[in-house]
N, C-alpha and C positions, 0 to 999 in steps of 0.2 A: 838370460839377462832380462830383467824387467826394469823399464824406466820408472823413475821415482814420481814423475808427473806427466800428464798428457800435454802435448803442445797446446798453446793457447787457441789456435784455430780449431782444433779438434774439440777442445773443451767448449768453445763457443758454439759449435754446431750441435753438440750434445745438449747444451742448455737451451738452444733455440728449438730443438726437436721436442724436449720435455714441455717447454712453455706453450707450444702450439699444438701438441698432440691431441689433447681433449677437444680443442676448438675444431680441428680438422676432421677428427673422427666422428664427432656428434652428427654431422650432416652426412658424411660419406657412408658411415656404418648403417644408418637407417635406410639409405637408398640401396645398399648392397644386400640387405636382408630381405628386400621385397622380391617376390617371385611371381611371375605371371602365369604359372601353371603349365607352361609349355616346355617340353623336353628340349634341351639345348643340343643334345647329341643326336646323331642320326640313328636310325633303326639298326644299322650295321654296327655302329659303335656300342649301342646298348646290348645287342645280342652278344658281342665279343666279351663285354664286361660280365654279363650274366653267366656266360660259359666259363669264364675264368673263375668266378666266385664258386660256381657249383663244382668245378673240378677240384677245388681245395677240399671238398667233402669226401672225395674218393681216395685221398692219399692218406 
């Protein structure tokens, strides 16, 4: 069963999201795309990820 229309509160939230999406993302996205060149993961985590990637080549 599919409703014929969204409840007004849901529709209002969707409209609010769309109208503020570009404004909110313009600043946040540019900040999120910056990288300081330092690995965020520990050496142990990096080693584990590398091992898992290389193991996929053996199968």
